[in-house]
Jmol script that loads the backbone (N, CA, C; Angstrom):
load data "model"
ATOM      1  N   UNK A   1     -23.024 -81.629  91.923  1.00  0.00           N
ATOM      2  CA  UNK A   1     -23.585 -80.408  92.435  1.00  0.00           C
ATOM      3  C   UNK A   1     -24.979 -80.705  92.989  1.00  0.00           C
ATOM      4  N   UNK A   2     -25.301 -80.099  94.081  1.00  0.00           N
ATOM      5  CA  UNK A   2     -26.640 -80.212  94.663  1.00  0.00           C
ATOM      6  C   UNK A   2     -27.232 -78.816  94.685  1.00  0.00           C
ATOM      7  N   UNK A   3     -28.375 -78.666  94.047  1.00  0.00           N
ATOM      8  CA  UNK A   3     -29.054 -77.373  93.993  1.00  0.00           C
ATOM      9  C   UNK A   3     -30.352 -77.467  94.778  1.00  0.00           C
ATOM     10  N   UNK A   4     -30.540 -76.559  95.711  1.00  0.00           N
ATOM     11  CA  UNK A   4     -31.780 -76.503  96.462  1.00  0.00           C
ATOM     12  C   UNK A   4     -32.850 -75.874  95.575  1.00  0.00           C
ATOM     13  N   UNK A   5     -34.044 -76.444  95.594  1.00  0.00           N
ATOM     14  CA  UNK A   5     -35.151 -75.920  94.786  1.00  0.00           C
ATOM     15  C   UNK A   5     -36.127 -75.107  95.631  1.00  0.00           C
ATOM     16  N   UNK A   6     -35.626 -74.569  96.741  1.00  0.00           N
ATOM     17  CA  UNK A   6     -36.456 -73.772  97.632  1.00  0.00           C
ATOM     18  C   UNK A   6     -35.583 -72.959  98.556  1.00  0.00           C
ATOM     19  N   UNK A   7     -36.072 -72.723  99.756  1.00  0.00           N
ATOM     20  CA  UNK A   7     -35.352 -71.862 100.698  1.00  0.00           C
ATOM     21  C   UNK A   7     -34.269 -72.581 101.507  1.00  0.00           C
ATOM     22  N   UNK A   8     -34.214 -73.901 101.458  1.00  0.00           N
ATOM     23  CA  UNK A   8     -33.174 -74.636 102.184  1.00  0.00           C
ATOM     24  C   UNK A   8     -31.808 -74.364 101.548  1.00  0.00           C
ATOM     25  N   UNK A   9     -30.757 -74.335 102.373  1.00  0.00           N
ATOM     26  CA  UNK A   9     -29.425 -74.172 101.790  1.00  0.00           C
ATOM     27  C   UNK A   9     -29.021 -75.432 101.013  1.00  0.00           C
ATOM     28  N   UNK A  10     -28.206 -75.247  99.997  1.00  0.00           N
ATOM     29  CA  UNK A  10     -27.723 -76.383  99.212  1.00  0.00           C
ATOM     30  C   UNK A  10     -26.623 -77.096  99.995  1.00  0.00           C
ATOM     31  N   UNK A  11     -26.770 -78.404 100.241  1.00  0.00           N
ATOM     32  CA  UNK A  11     -25.715 -79.136 100.937  1.00  0.00           C
ATOM     33  C   UNK A  11     -24.499 -79.336 100.028  1.00  0.00           C
ATOM     34  N   UNK A  12     -23.354 -79.557 100.639  1.00  0.00           N
ATOM     35  CA  UNK A  12     -22.116 -79.758  99.889  1.00  0.00           C
ATOM     36  C   UNK A  12     -21.833 -81.250  99.755  1.00  0.00           C
ATOM     37  N   UNK A  13     -21.744 -81.765  98.518  1.00  0.00           N
ATOM     38  CA  UNK A  13     -21.396 -83.177  98.356  1.00  0.00           C
ATOM     39  C   UNK A  13     -19.922 -83.404  98.661  1.00  0.00           C
ATOM     40  N   UNK A  14     -19.616 -84.546  99.281  1.00  0.00           N
ATOM     41  CA  UNK A  14     -18.244 -84.902  99.624  1.00  0.00           C
ATOM     42  C   UNK A  14     -17.939 -86.254  98.988  1.00  0.00           C
ATOM     43  N   UNK A  15     -16.895 -86.314  98.172  1.00  0.00           N
ATOM     44  CA  UNK A  15     -16.512 -87.563  97.519  1.00  0.00           C
ATOM     45  C   UNK A  15     -16.195 -88.622  98.560  1.00  0.00           C
ATOM     46  N   UNK A  16     -16.812 -89.774  98.425  1.00  0.00           N
ATOM     47  CA  UNK A  16     -16.568 -90.906  99.306  1.00  0.00           C
ATOM     48  C   UNK A  16     -15.629 -91.855  98.565  1.00  0.00           C
ATOM     49  N   UNK A  17     -14.344 -91.863  98.909  1.00  0.00           N
ATOM     50  CA  UNK A  17     -13.386 -92.610  98.115  1.00  0.00           C
ATOM     51  C   UNK A  17     -13.582 -94.121  98.117  1.00  0.00           C
ATOM     52  N   UNK A  18     -14.174 -94.664  99.178  1.00  0.00           N
ATOM     53  CA  UNK A  18     -14.398 -96.111  99.211  1.00  0.00           C
ATOM     54  C   UNK A  18     -13.116 -96.865  98.920  1.00  0.00           C
ATOM     55  N   UNK A  19     -13.147 -97.701  97.879  1.00  0.00           N
ATOM     56  CA  UNK A  19     -11.976 -98.493  97.519  1.00  0.00           C
ATOM     57  C   UNK A  19     -11.153 -97.847  96.408  1.00  0.00           C
ATOM     58  N   UNK A  20     -11.449 -96.620  96.043  1.00  0.00           N
ATOM     59  CA  UNK A  20     -10.699 -95.950  94.990  1.00  0.00           C
ATOM     60  C   UNK A  20      -9.314 -95.563  95.482  1.00  0.00           C
ATOM     61  N   UNK A  21      -8.349 -95.718  94.626  1.00  0.00           N
ATOM     62  CA  UNK A  21      -6.990 -95.248  94.899  1.00  0.00           C
ATOM     63  C   UNK A  21      -6.675 -94.202  93.836  1.00  0.00           C
ATOM     64  N   UNK A  22      -6.413 -92.993  94.262  1.00  0.00           N
ATOM     65  CA  UNK A  22      -6.168 -91.913  93.312  1.00  0.00           C
ATOM     66  C   UNK A  22      -4.694 -91.827  92.982  1.00  0.00           C
ATOM     67  N   UNK A  23      -4.319 -91.493  91.761  1.00  0.00           N
ATOM     68  CA  UNK A  23      -5.202 -91.192  90.635  1.00  0.00           C
ATOM     69  C   UNK A  23      -5.823 -92.471  90.066  1.00  0.00           C
ATOM     70  N   UNK A  24      -6.985 -92.317  89.442  1.00  0.00           N
ATOM     71  CA  UNK A  24      -7.700 -93.422  88.821  1.00  0.00           C
ATOM     72  C   UNK A  24      -7.409 -93.387  87.325  1.00  0.00           C
ATOM     73  N   UNK A  25      -7.036 -94.519  86.766  1.00  0.00           N
ATOM     74  CA  UNK A  25      -6.776 -94.614  85.330  1.00  0.00           C
ATOM     75  C   UNK A  25      -7.789 -95.579  84.740  1.00  0.00           C
ATOM     76  N   UNK A  26      -8.557 -95.104  83.758  1.00  0.00           N
ATOM     77  CA  UNK A  26      -9.552 -95.933  83.090  1.00  0.00           C
ATOM     78  C   UNK A  26      -9.142 -96.172  81.650  1.00  0.00           C
ATOM     79  N   UNK A  27      -9.342 -97.376  81.188  1.00  0.00           N
ATOM     80  CA  UNK A  27      -9.104 -97.686  79.787  1.00  0.00           C
ATOM     81  C   UNK A  27     -10.281 -97.234  78.941  1.00  0.00           C
ATOM     82  N   UNK A  28     -10.120 -97.217  77.617  1.00  0.00           N
ATOM     83  CA  UNK A  28     -11.215 -96.813  76.723  1.00  0.00           C
ATOM     84  C   UNK A  28     -12.458 -97.675  76.944  1.00  0.00           C
ATOM     85  N   UNK A  29     -13.597 -97.025  77.023  1.00  0.00           N
ATOM     86  CA  UNK A  29     -14.865 -97.721  77.188  1.00  0.00           C
ATOM     87  C   UNK A  29     -15.156 -98.210  78.590  1.00  0.00           C
ATOM     88  N   UNK A  30     -14.270 -97.963  79.535  1.00  0.00           N
ATOM     89  CA  UNK A  30     -14.489 -98.406  80.910  1.00  0.00           C
ATOM     90  C   UNK A  30     -15.303 -97.380  81.688  1.00  0.00           C
ATOM     91  N   UNK A  31     -15.890 -97.815  82.789  1.00  0.00           N
ATOM     92  CA  UNK A  31     -16.746 -96.956  83.602  1.00  0.00           C
ATOM     93  C   UNK A  31     -16.171 -96.802  85.001  1.00  0.00           C
ATOM     94  N   UNK A  32     -16.577 -95.736  85.654  1.00  0.00           N
ATOM     95  CA  UNK A  32     -16.230 -95.499  87.041  1.00  0.00           C
ATOM     96  C   UNK A  32     -17.454 -94.935  87.733  1.00  0.00           C
ATOM     97  N   UNK A  33     -17.811 -95.514  88.852  1.00  0.00           N
ATOM     98  CA  UNK A  33     -18.912 -94.981  89.649  1.00  0.00           C
ATOM     99  C   UNK A  33     -18.313 -94.207  90.811  1.00  0.00           C
ATOM    100  N   UNK A  34     -18.632 -92.940  90.880  1.00  0.00           N
ATOM    101  CA  UNK A  34     -18.168 -92.089  91.973  1.00  0.00           C
ATOM    102  C   UNK A  34     -19.324 -91.915  92.949  1.00  0.00           C
ATOM    103  N   UNK A  35     -19.068 -92.186  94.215  1.00  0.00           N
ATOM    104  CA  UNK A  35     -20.091 -92.079  95.248  1.00  0.00           C
ATOM    105  C   UNK A  35     -19.809 -90.854  96.106  1.00  0.00           C
ATOM    106  N   UNK A  36     -20.854 -90.092  96.366  1.00  0.00           N
ATOM    107  CA  UNK A  36     -20.737 -88.886  97.188  1.00  0.00           C
ATOM    108  C   UNK A  36     -21.649 -89.003  98.392  1.00  0.00           C
ATOM    109  N   UNK A  37     -21.204 -88.457  99.518  1.00  0.00           N
ATOM    110  CA  UNK A  37     -22.040 -88.334 100.704  1.00  0.00           C
ATOM    111  C   UNK A  37     -22.642 -86.937 100.700  1.00  0.00           C
ATOM    112  N   UNK A  38     -23.960 -86.866 100.915  1.00  0.00           N
ATOM    113  CA  UNK A  38     -24.652 -85.574 100.952  1.00  0.00           C
ATOM    114  C   UNK A  38     -25.540 -85.566 102.189  1.00  0.00           C
ATOM    115  N   UNK A  39     -25.230 -84.693 103.131  1.00  0.00           N
ATOM    116  CA  UNK A  39     -26.025 -84.582 104.355  1.00  0.00           C
ATOM    117  C   UNK A  39     -27.141 -83.571 104.119  1.00  0.00           C
ATOM    118  N   UNK A  40     -28.371 -84.058 104.145  1.00  0.00           N
ATOM    119  CA  UNK A  40     -29.541 -83.196 103.928  1.00  0.00           C
ATOM    120  C   UNK A  40     -30.299 -83.108 105.242  1.00  0.00           C
ATOM    121  N   UNK A  41     -30.454 -81.882 105.740  1.00  0.00           N
ATOM    122  CA  UNK A  41     -31.171 -81.704 107.000  1.00  0.00           C
ATOM    123  C   UNK A  41     -32.287 -80.675 106.878  1.00  0.00           C
ATOM    124  N   UNK A  42     -32.785 -80.487 105.666  1.00  0.00           N
ATOM    125  CA  UNK A  42     -33.843 -79.508 105.429  1.00  0.00           C
ATOM    126  C   UNK A  42     -34.698 -79.989 104.261  1.00  0.00           C
ATOM    127  N   UNK A  43     -36.003 -79.830 104.391  1.00  0.00           N
ATOM    128  CA  UNK A  43     -36.936 -80.198 103.320  1.00  0.00           C
ATOM    129  C   UNK A  43     -37.652 -78.944 102.834  1.00  0.00           C
ATOM    130  N   UNK A  44     -37.490 -78.616 101.565  1.00  0.00           N
ATOM    131  CA  UNK A  44     -38.206 -77.478 101.001  1.00  0.00           C
ATOM    132  C   UNK A  44     -39.710 -77.737 100.967  1.00  0.00           C
ATOM    133  N   UNK A  45     -40.068 -78.975 100.705  1.00  0.00           N
ATOM    134  CA  UNK A  45     -41.455 -79.423 100.691  1.00  0.00           C
ATOM    135  C   UNK A  45     -41.476 -80.721 101.493  1.00  0.00           C
ATOM    136  N   UNK A  46     -41.936 -80.687 102.763  1.00  0.00           N
ATOM    137  CA  UNK A  46     -41.815 -81.859 103.635  1.00  0.00           C
ATOM    138  C   UNK A  46     -42.722 -83.031 103.277  1.00  0.00           C
ATOM    139  N   UNK A  47     -43.643 -82.843 102.344  1.00  0.00           N
ATOM    140  CA  UNK A  47     -44.573 -83.913 101.973  1.00  0.00           C
ATOM    141  C   UNK A  47     -44.023 -84.733 100.812  1.00  0.00           C
ATOM    142  N   UNK A  48     -44.489 -85.967 100.714  1.00  0.00           N
ATOM    143  CA  UNK A  48     -44.111 -86.832  99.600  1.00  0.00           C
ATOM    144  C   UNK A  48     -44.742 -86.285  98.326  1.00  0.00           C
ATOM    145  N   UNK A  49     -43.938 -86.172  97.292  1.00  0.00           N
ATOM    146  CA  UNK A  49     -44.465 -85.642  96.042  1.00  0.00           C
ATOM    147  C   UNK A  49     -45.151 -86.749  95.253  1.00  0.00           C
ATOM    148  N   UNK A  50     -45.987 -86.335  94.339  1.00  0.00           N
ATOM    149  CA  UNK A  50     -46.696 -87.263  93.462  1.00  0.00           C
ATOM    150  C   UNK A  50     -46.468 -86.821  92.026  1.00  0.00           C
ATOM    151  N   UNK A  51     -46.901 -87.640  91.087  1.00  0.00           N
ATOM    152  CA  UNK A  51     -46.766 -87.240  89.675  1.00  0.00           C
ATOM    153  C   UNK A  51     -47.585 -85.987  89.378  1.00  0.00           C
ATOM    154  N   UNK A  52     -48.721 -85.865  90.032  1.00  0.00           N
ATOM    155  CA  UNK A  52     -49.565 -84.685  89.808  1.00  0.00           C
ATOM    156  C   UNK A  52     -48.987 -83.448  90.471  1.00  0.00           C
ATOM    157  N   UNK A  53     -48.254 -83.642  91.574  1.00  0.00           N
ATOM    158  CA  UNK A  53     -47.649 -82.528  92.310  1.00  0.00           C
ATOM    159  C   UNK A  53     -46.182 -82.844  92.561  1.00  0.00           C
ATOM    160  N   UNK A  54     -45.325 -82.576  91.566  1.00  0.00           N
ATOM    161  CA  UNK A  54     -43.909 -82.939  91.714  1.00  0.00           C
ATOM    162  C   UNK A  54     -43.137 -81.947  92.572  1.00  0.00           C
ATOM    163  N   UNK A  55     -43.511 -81.812  93.839  1.00  0.00           N
ATOM    164  CA  UNK A  55     -42.844 -80.881  94.742  1.00  0.00           C
ATOM    165  C   UNK A  55     -41.518 -81.433  95.218  1.00  0.00           C
ATOM    166  N   UNK A  56     -40.505 -81.304  94.413  1.00  0.00           N
ATOM    167  CA  UNK A  56     -39.193 -81.854  94.722  1.00  0.00           C
ATOM    168  C   UNK A  56     -38.386 -80.866  95.543  1.00  0.00           C
ATOM    169  N   UNK A  57     -37.340 -81.360  96.191  1.00  0.00           N
ATOM    170  CA  UNK A  57     -36.547 -80.536  97.089  1.00  0.00           C
ATOM    171  C   UNK A  57     -35.164 -80.149  96.553  1.00  0.00           C
ATOM    172  N   UNK A  58     -34.505 -81.072  95.870  1.00  0.00           N
ATOM    173  CA  UNK A  58     -33.136 -80.820  95.417  1.00  0.00           C
ATOM    174  C   UNK A  58     -32.935 -81.395  94.020  1.00  0.00           C
ATOM    175  N   UNK A  59     -32.064 -80.766  93.247  1.00  0.00           N
ATOM    176  CA  UNK A  59     -31.659 -81.278  91.944  1.00  0.00           C
ATOM    177  C   UNK A  59     -30.190 -81.670  92.032  1.00  0.00           C
ATOM    178  N   UNK A  60     -29.868 -82.834  91.513  1.00  0.00           N
ATOM    179  CA  UNK A  60     -28.508 -83.351  91.545  1.00  0.00           C
ATOM    180  C   UNK A  60     -27.914 -83.346  90.147  1.00  0.00           C
ATOM    181  N   UNK A  61     -26.636 -83.057  90.035  1.00  0.00           N
ATOM    182  CA  UNK A  61     -25.956 -83.146  88.745  1.00  0.00           C
ATOM    183  C   UNK A  61     -24.469 -83.395  88.980  1.00  0.00           C
ATOM    184  N   UNK A  62     -23.831 -83.941  87.969  1.00  0.00           N
ATOM    185  CA  UNK A  62     -22.388 -84.179  88.013  1.00  0.00           C
ATOM    186  C   UNK A  62     -21.847 -84.020  86.601  1.00  0.00           C
ATOM    187  N   UNK A  63     -20.609 -83.586  86.496  1.00  0.00           N
ATOM    188  CA  UNK A  63     -19.960 -83.433  85.195  1.00  0.00           C
ATOM    189  C   UNK A  63     -18.513 -83.863  85.314  1.00  0.00           C
ATOM    190  N   UNK A  64     -17.968 -84.349  84.225  1.00  0.00           N
ATOM    191  CA  UNK A  64     -16.572 -84.734  84.189  1.00  0.00           C
ATOM    192  C   UNK A  64     -15.864 -83.880  83.139  1.00  0.00           C
ATOM    193  N   UNK A  65     -14.641 -83.509  83.436  1.00  0.00           N
ATOM    194  CA  UNK A  65     -13.829 -82.714  82.517  1.00  0.00           C
ATOM    195  C   UNK A  65     -12.586 -83.543  82.205  1.00  0.00           C
ATOM    196  N   UNK A  66     -12.583 -84.196  81.049  1.00  0.00           N
ATOM    197  CA  UNK A  66     -11.462 -85.081  80.713  1.00  0.00           C
ATOM    198  C   UNK A  66     -10.144 -84.325  80.662  1.00  0.00           C
ATOM    199  N   UNK A  67     -10.173 -83.097  80.188  1.00  0.00           N
ATOM    200  CA  UNK A  67      -8.943 -82.307  80.123  1.00  0.00           C
ATOM    201  C   UNK A  67      -8.318 -82.180  81.513  1.00  0.00           C
ATOM    202  N   UNK A  68      -9.169 -82.011  82.540  1.00  0.00           N
ATOM    203  CA  UNK A  68      -8.666 -81.905  83.908  1.00  0.00           C
ATOM    204  C   UNK A  68      -8.184 -83.253  84.440  1.00  0.00           C
ATOM    205  N   UNK A  69      -8.756 -84.342  83.933  1.00  0.00           N
ATOM    206  CA  UNK A  69      -8.382 -85.665  84.423  1.00  0.00           C
ATOM    207  C   UNK A  69      -7.060 -86.167  83.862  1.00  0.00           C
ATOM    208  N   UNK A  70      -6.937 -86.097  82.526  1.00  0.00           N
ATOM    209  CA  UNK A  70      -5.736 -86.685  81.917  1.00  0.00           C
ATOM    210  C   UNK A  70      -5.076 -85.801  80.865  1.00  0.00           C
ATOM    211  N   UNK A  71      -5.549 -84.563  80.738  1.00  0.00           N
ATOM    212  CA  UNK A  71      -4.930 -83.646  79.793  1.00  0.00           C
ATOM    213  C   UNK A  71      -5.329 -83.871  78.347  1.00  0.00           C
ATOM    214  N   UNK A  72      -6.214 -84.828  78.097  1.00  0.00           N
ATOM    215  CA  UNK A  72      -6.653 -85.131  76.737  1.00  0.00           C
ATOM    216  C   UNK A  72      -7.956 -84.397  76.424  1.00  0.00           C
ATOM    217  N   UNK A  73      -8.158 -84.069  75.159  1.00  0.00           N
ATOM    218  CA  UNK A  73      -9.393 -83.437  74.717  1.00  0.00           C
ATOM    219  C   UNK A  73     -10.448 -84.519  74.557  1.00  0.00           C
ATOM    220  N   UNK A  74     -11.644 -84.271  75.061  1.00  0.00           N
ATOM    221  CA  UNK A  74     -12.747 -85.221  74.971  1.00  0.00           C
ATOM    222  C   UNK A  74     -13.452 -85.033  73.636  1.00  0.00           C
ATOM    223  N   UNK A  75     -13.500 -86.074  72.817  1.00  0.00           N
ATOM    224  CA  UNK A  75     -14.122 -85.988  71.502  1.00  0.00           C
ATOM    225  C   UNK A  75     -15.647 -86.056  71.577  1.00  0.00           C
ATOM    226  N   UNK A  76     -16.198 -86.576  72.672  1.00  0.00           N
ATOM    227  CA  UNK A  76     -17.652 -86.738  72.791  1.00  0.00           C
ATOM    228  C   UNK A  76     -18.116 -86.147  74.117  1.00  0.00           C
ATOM    229  N   UNK A  77     -18.627 -84.928  74.069  1.00  0.00           N
ATOM    230  CA  UNK A  77     -19.086 -84.256  75.292  1.00  0.00           C
ATOM    231  C   UNK A  77     -20.505 -84.644  75.694  1.00  0.00           C
ATOM    232  N   UNK A  78     -21.194 -85.399  74.858  1.00  0.00           N
ATOM    233  CA  UNK A  78     -22.597 -85.738  75.125  1.00  0.00           C
ATOM    234  C   UNK A  78     -22.760 -86.566  76.391  1.00  0.00           C
ATOM    235  N   UNK A  79     -21.735 -87.311  76.765  1.00  0.00           N
ATOM    236  CA  UNK A  79     -21.855 -88.175  77.936  1.00  0.00           C
ATOM    237  C   UNK A  79     -21.061 -87.666  79.136  1.00  0.00           C
ATOM    238  N   UNK A  80     -20.763 -86.384  79.157  1.00  0.00           N
ATOM    239  CA  UNK A  80     -19.965 -85.804  80.240  1.00  0.00           C
ATOM    240  C   UNK A  80     -20.780 -85.289  81.408  1.00  0.00           C
ATOM    241  N   UNK A  81     -22.087 -85.219  81.259  1.00  0.00           N
ATOM    242  CA  UNK A  81     -22.954 -84.643  82.289  1.00  0.00           C
ATOM    243  C   UNK A  81     -24.015 -85.662  82.683  1.00  0.00           C
ATOM    244  N   UNK A  82     -24.302 -85.706  83.959  1.00  0.00           N
ATOM    245  CA  UNK A  82     -25.349 -86.567  84.474  1.00  0.00           C
ATOM    246  C   UNK A  82     -26.177 -85.737  85.443  1.00  0.00           C
ATOM    247  N   UNK A  83     -27.475 -85.752  85.395  1.00  0.00           N
ATOM    248  CA  UNK A  83     -28.312 -86.679  84.649  1.00  0.00           C
ATOM    249  C   UNK A  83     -28.443 -86.268  83.184  1.00  0.00           C
ATOM    250  N   UNK A  84     -28.758 -87.267  82.383  1.00  0.00           N
ATOM    251  CA  UNK A  84     -29.060 -87.042  80.974  1.00  0.00           C
ATOM    252  C   UNK A  84     -30.008 -88.133  80.519  1.00  0.00           C
ATOM    253  N   UNK A  85     -30.796 -87.790  79.532  1.00  0.00           N
ATOM    254  CA  UNK A  85     -31.749 -88.736  78.971  1.00  0.00           C
ATOM    255  C   UNK A  85     -31.010 -89.747  78.102  1.00  0.00           C
ATOM    256  N   UNK A  86     -31.621 -90.887  77.834  1.00  0.00           N
ATOM    257  CA  UNK A  86     -30.991 -91.857  76.943  1.00  0.00           C
ATOM    258  C   UNK A  86     -30.760 -91.247  75.559  1.00  0.00           C
ATOM    259  N   UNK A  87     -29.746 -91.732  74.877  1.00  0.00           N
ATOM    260  CA  UNK A  87     -29.462 -91.266  73.517  1.00  0.00           C
ATOM    261  C   UNK A  87     -30.621 -91.647  72.612  1.00  0.00           C
ATOM    262  N   UNK A  88     -30.902 -90.802  71.648  1.00  0.00           N
ATOM    263  CA  UNK A  88     -32.062 -91.034  70.786  1.00  0.00           C
ATOM    264  C   UNK A  88     -31.703 -91.605  69.428  1.00  0.00           C
ATOM    265  N   UNK A  89     -30.429 -91.692  69.102  1.00  0.00           N
ATOM    266  CA  UNK A  89     -30.050 -92.252  67.808  1.00  0.00           C
ATOM    267  C   UNK A  89     -29.994 -93.773  67.903  1.00  0.00           C
ATOM    268  N   UNK A  90     -30.372 -94.474  66.831  1.00  0.00           N
ATOM    269  CA  UNK A  90     -30.383 -95.944  66.882  1.00  0.00           C
ATOM    270  C   UNK A  90     -29.016 -96.558  67.154  1.00  0.00           C
ATOM    271  N   UNK A  91     -27.941 -95.908  66.715  1.00  0.00           N
ATOM    272  CA  UNK A  91     -26.601 -96.470  66.898  1.00  0.00           C
ATOM    273  C   UNK A  91     -26.054 -96.230  68.301  1.00  0.00           C
ATOM    274  N   UNK A  92     -26.636 -95.297  69.034  1.00  0.00           N
ATOM    275  CA  UNK A  92     -26.115 -94.947  70.363  1.00  0.00           C
ATOM    276  C   UNK A  92     -26.500 -96.005  71.383  1.00  0.00           C
ATOM    277  N   UNK A  93     -25.562 -96.307  72.276  1.00  0.00           N
ATOM    278  CA  UNK A  93     -25.813 -97.292  73.335  1.00  0.00           C
ATOM    279  C   UNK A  93     -25.937 -96.629  74.704  1.00  0.00           C
ATOM    280  N   UNK A  94     -25.942 -95.315  74.745  1.00  0.00           N
ATOM    281  CA  UNK A  94     -26.012 -94.588  76.007  1.00  0.00           C
ATOM    282  C   UNK A  94     -27.424 -94.680  76.572  1.00  0.00           C
ATOM    283  N   UNK A  95     -27.557 -95.315  77.731  1.00  0.00           N
ATOM    284  CA  UNK A  95     -28.866 -95.484  78.371  1.00  0.00           C
ATOM    285  C   UNK A  95     -29.236 -94.290  79.239  1.00  0.00           C
ATOM    286  N   UNK A  96     -28.357 -93.282  79.256  1.00  0.00           N
ATOM    287  CA  UNK A  96     -28.593 -92.136  80.118  1.00  0.00           C
ATOM    288  C   UNK A  96     -28.076 -92.427  81.511  1.00  0.00           C
ATOM    289  N   UNK A  97     -28.257 -91.468  82.404  1.00  0.00           N
ATOM    290  CA  UNK A  97     -27.832 -91.677  83.786  1.00  0.00           C
ATOM    291  C   UNK A  97     -28.634 -90.749  84.680  1.00  0.00           C
ATOM    292  N   UNK A  98     -28.551 -90.998  85.954  1.00  0.00           N
ATOM    293  CA  UNK A  98     -29.306 -90.231  86.928  1.00  0.00           C
ATOM    294  C   UNK A  98     -30.335 -91.120  87.588  1.00  0.00           C
ATOM    295  N   UNK A  99     -31.230 -90.507  88.285  1.00  0.00           N
ATOM    296  CA  UNK A  99     -32.307 -91.249  88.932  1.00  0.00           C
ATOM    297  C   UNK A  99     -33.319 -91.671  87.875  1.00  0.00           C
ATOM    298  N   UNK A 100     -34.185 -92.591  88.220  1.00  0.00           N
ATOM    299  CA  UNK A 100     -35.180 -93.077  87.259  1.00  0.00           C
ATOM    300  C   UNK A 100     -36.369 -92.119  87.169  1.00  0.00           C
ATOM    301  N   UNK A 101     -36.833 -91.940  85.942  1.00  0.00           N
ATOM    302  CA  UNK A 101     -38.059 -91.192  85.675  1.00  0.00           C
ATOM    303  C   UNK A 101     -39.249 -92.101  85.961  1.00  0.00           C
ATOM    304  N   UNK A 102     -40.468 -91.550  86.040  1.00  0.00           N
ATOM    305  CA  UNK A 102     -41.641 -92.401  86.269  1.00  0.00           C
ATOM    306  C   UNK A 102     -41.803 -93.519  85.233  1.00  0.00           C
ATOM    307  N   UNK A 103     -41.305 -93.302  83.988  1.00  0.00           N
ATOM    308  CA  UNK A 103     -41.419 -94.335  82.955  1.00  0.00           C
ATOM    309  C   UNK A 103     -40.305 -95.379  83.038  1.00  0.00           C
ATOM    310  N   UNK A 104     -39.396 -95.256  84.024  1.00  0.00           N
ATOM    311  CA  UNK A 104     -38.329 -96.222  84.201  1.00  0.00           C
ATOM    312  C   UNK A 104     -37.020 -95.854  83.530  1.00  0.00           C
ATOM    313  N   UNK A 105     -37.021 -94.872  82.638  1.00  0.00           N
ATOM    314  CA  UNK A 105     -35.787 -94.452  81.985  1.00  0.00           C
ATOM    315  C   UNK A 105     -34.943 -93.621  82.943  1.00  0.00           C
ATOM    316  N   UNK A 106     -33.665 -93.498  82.634  1.00  0.00           N
ATOM    317  CA  UNK A 106     -32.778 -92.679  83.447  1.00  0.00           C
ATOM    318  C   UNK A 106     -32.854 -91.219  83.024  1.00  0.00           C
ATOM    319  N   UNK A 107     -32.410 -90.333  83.891  1.00  0.00           N
ATOM    320  CA  UNK A 107     -32.324 -88.927  83.537  1.00  0.00           C
ATOM    321  C   UNK A 107     -32.986 -87.985  84.509  1.00  0.00           C
ATOM    322  N   UNK A 108     -33.646 -88.496  85.542  1.00  0.00           N
ATOM    323  CA  UNK A 108     -34.300 -87.612  86.501  1.00  0.00           C
ATOM    324  C   UNK A 108     -33.259 -86.972  87.413  1.00  0.00           C
ATOM    325  N   UNK A 109     -33.304 -85.655  87.583  1.00  0.00           N
ATOM    326  CA  UNK A 109     -32.315 -84.992  88.409  1.00  0.00           C
ATOM    327  C   UNK A 109     -32.778 -84.713  89.836  1.00  0.00           C
ATOM    328  N   UNK A 110     -34.012 -85.033  90.171  1.00  0.00           N
ATOM    329  CA  UNK A 110     -34.601 -84.542  91.405  1.00  0.00           C
ATOM    330  C   UNK A 110     -34.667 -85.585  92.505  1.00  0.00           C
ATOM    331  N   UNK A 111     -34.517 -85.095  93.746  1.00  0.00           N
ATOM    332  CA  UNK A 111     -34.775 -85.953  94.892  1.00  0.00           C
ATOM    333  C   UNK A 111     -35.823 -85.279  95.771  1.00  0.00           C
ATOM    334  N   UNK A 112     -36.586 -86.110  96.444  1.00  0.00           N
ATOM    335  CA  UNK A 112     -37.687 -85.645  97.274  1.00  0.00           C
ATOM    336  C   UNK A 112     -37.377 -86.006  98.718  1.00  0.00           C
ATOM    337  N   UNK A 113     -37.334 -85.017  99.595  1.00  0.00           N
ATOM    338  CA  UNK A 113     -37.106 -85.234 101.023  1.00  0.00           C
ATOM    339  C   UNK A 113     -38.472 -85.250 101.700  1.00  0.00           C
ATOM    340  N   UNK A 114     -38.734 -86.306 102.465  1.00  0.00           N
ATOM    341  CA  UNK A 114     -40.019 -86.452 103.142  1.00  0.00           C
ATOM    342  C   UNK A 114     -39.777 -86.410 104.648  1.00  0.00           C
ATOM    343  N   UNK A 115     -40.495 -85.542 105.339  1.00  0.00           N
ATOM    344  CA  UNK A 115     -40.386 -85.439 106.790  1.00  0.00           C
ATOM    345  C   UNK A 115     -41.473 -86.315 107.403  1.00  0.00           C
ATOM    346  N   UNK A 116     -41.053 -87.216 108.301  1.00  0.00           N
ATOM    347  CA  UNK A 116     -42.025 -88.134 108.922  1.00  0.00           C
ATOM    348  C   UNK A 116     -42.174 -87.805 110.378  1.00  0.00           C
TER     349      UNK A 116
END
end "model"
wireframe off; spacefill off
backbone 0.3
color backbone group
């Protein structure tokens, strides 16, 4: 999902199948990277944002519904949404996902459009 953080309309993401052949079957513990094309032709804030002025333009998110994929109930919903911060428990290996935060960790949902 792409959410506009201002007056610009929200663009529609389109799945870019690349080398994927549908349906996709993943084994336990395996990963899949889904790539989307998003045409952005509007900047809510045309200037480059800074840490002091985080004037971002769009928020990105994605979610997976295992029930819709394979009819199975997902026992762990914590990793079904992206972006998300890294897991905080010592036993968890989830590094999070999304764009990088200023500290280098994953979980940032925002993109900044700069008009030149």
